[in-house]
C-alpha positions as a Markdown table, in Angstrom:
| # | Residue | x | y | z |
|---|---|---|---|---|
| 1 | Met | -6.6 | 26.7 | 22.5 |
| 2 | Val | -10.1 | 25.7 | 21.2 |
| 3 | Leu | -11.3 | 22.2 | 21.6 |
| 4 | Ser | -14.2 | 20.8 | 19.6 |
| 5 | Asp | -16.8 | 18.4 | 20.8 |
| 6 | Glu | -17.2 | 17.2 | 17.2 |
| 7 | Pro | -15.6 | 13.8 | 16.3 |
| 8 | Val | -12.5 | 14.0 | 14.2 |
| 9 | Trp | -14.1 | 11.8 | 11.5 |
| 10 | Gly | -17.4 | 13.8 | 11.5 |
| 11 | Asp | -19.9 | 12.1 | 9.3 |
| 12 | Ala | -17.3 | 10.3 | 7.1 |
| 13 | Leu | -17.9 | 6.9 | 8.7 |
| 14 | Glu | -21.7 | 7.3 | 8.3 |
| 15 | Asp | -21.1 | 7.6 | 4.6 |
| 16 | Val | -19.8 | 4.1 | 4.4 |
| 17 | Val | -22.5 | 2.5 | 6.6 |
| 18 | Gln | -25.2 | 0.8 | 4.7 |
| 19 | Glu | -28.7 | 0.2 | 5.9 |
| 20 | Tyr | -31.2 | -2.2 | 4.5 |
| 21 | Ala | -34.9 | -2.1 | 5.5 |
| 22 | Asp | -35.6 | -5.6 | 4.3 |
| 23 | Ala | -32.7 | -8.0 | 3.7 |
| 24 | Val | -31.6 | -11.6 | 4.1 |
| 25 | Val | -28.2 | -12.3 | 5.7 |
| 26 | Tyr | -26.6 | -15.6 | 4.6 |
| 27 | Ala | -23.8 | -17.6 | 6.1 |
| 28 | Asp | -23.1 | -19.6 | 2.9 |
| 29 | Ala | -23.0 | -19.2 | -0.9 |
| 30 | Asp | -25.7 | -21.8 | -1.4 |
| 31 | Gln | -28.1 | -19.7 | 0.6 |
| 32 | Asp | -29.0 | -22.6 | 2.9 |
| 33 | Ala | -28.0 | -21.0 | 6.1 |
| 34 | Val | -30.0 | -17.9 | 6.8 |
| 35 | Leu | -28.6 | -15.8 | 9.7 |
| 36 | His | -31.2 | -13.1 | 9.7 |
| 37 | Glu | -34.2 | -11.7 | 7.8 |
| 38 | Gly | -35.3 | -8.1 | 8.1 |
| 39 | Ala | -33.6 | -4.8 | 8.7 |
| 40 | Val | -29.8 | -4.7 | 9.1 |
| 41 | Arg | -27.1 | -2.1 | 9.2 |
| 42 | Val | -23.7 | -2.9 | 7.8 |
| 43 | Met | -21.1 | -1.0 | 9.8 |
| 44 | Ala | -17.9 | 0.5 | 8.3 |
| 45 | Asn | -15.8 | -2.2 | 9.9 |
| 46 | Gly | -17.9 | -5.0 | 8.2 |
| 47 | Trp | -19.9 | -6.0 | 11.2 |
| 48 | Val | -23.6 | -6.4 | 10.7 |
| 49 | Lys | -25.9 | -4.8 | 13.3 |
| 50 | Leu | -29.4 | -6.3 | 13.8 |
| 51 | Pro | -32.3 | -4.3 | 15.2 |
| 52 | Thr | -31.9 | -6.2 | 18.5 |
| 53 | Asn | -28.5 | -4.6 | 18.8 |
| 54 | Arg | -26.8 | -8.0 | 18.2 |
| 55 | Leu | -23.8 | -8.0 | 15.9 |
| 56 | Leu | -22.8 | -10.5 | 13.3 |
| 57 | Ser | -19.1 | -10.9 | 12.6 |
| 58 | Pro | -17.9 | -10.3 | 9.1 |
| 59 | Ser | -16.3 | -13.8 | 9.3 |
| 60 | Val | -19.7 | -15.5 | 9.5 |
| 61 | Val | -21.6 | -13.5 | 7.0 |
| 62 | His | -21.2 | -14.7 | 3.4 |
| 63 | His | -23.5 | -12.2 | 1.7 |
| 64 | Ile | -26.6 | -10.0 | 2.1 |
| 65 | Asp | -29.4 | -9.9 | -0.4 |
| 66 | Asp | -31.4 | -6.6 | -0.3 |
| 67 | Arg | -35.1 | -7.4 | -0.8 |
| 68 | Ser | -36.3 | -3.7 | -0.6 |
| 69 | Pro | -38.0 | -2.3 | -3.7 |
């Protein structure tokens, strides 16, 4: 029996992860409550990872505006 060290999903999850070099993360539709400005990574499960390794729950993030050119 041959066992592989490669994950079962391979790079499939990386294909649905989105990274933004310069973005604004908002907690509301009116864009009054800014949660973060700068680089972010949106994980496949909806959580938003900040460069400080903090995670923002999908339930608190209303939307993300990409400011990169």
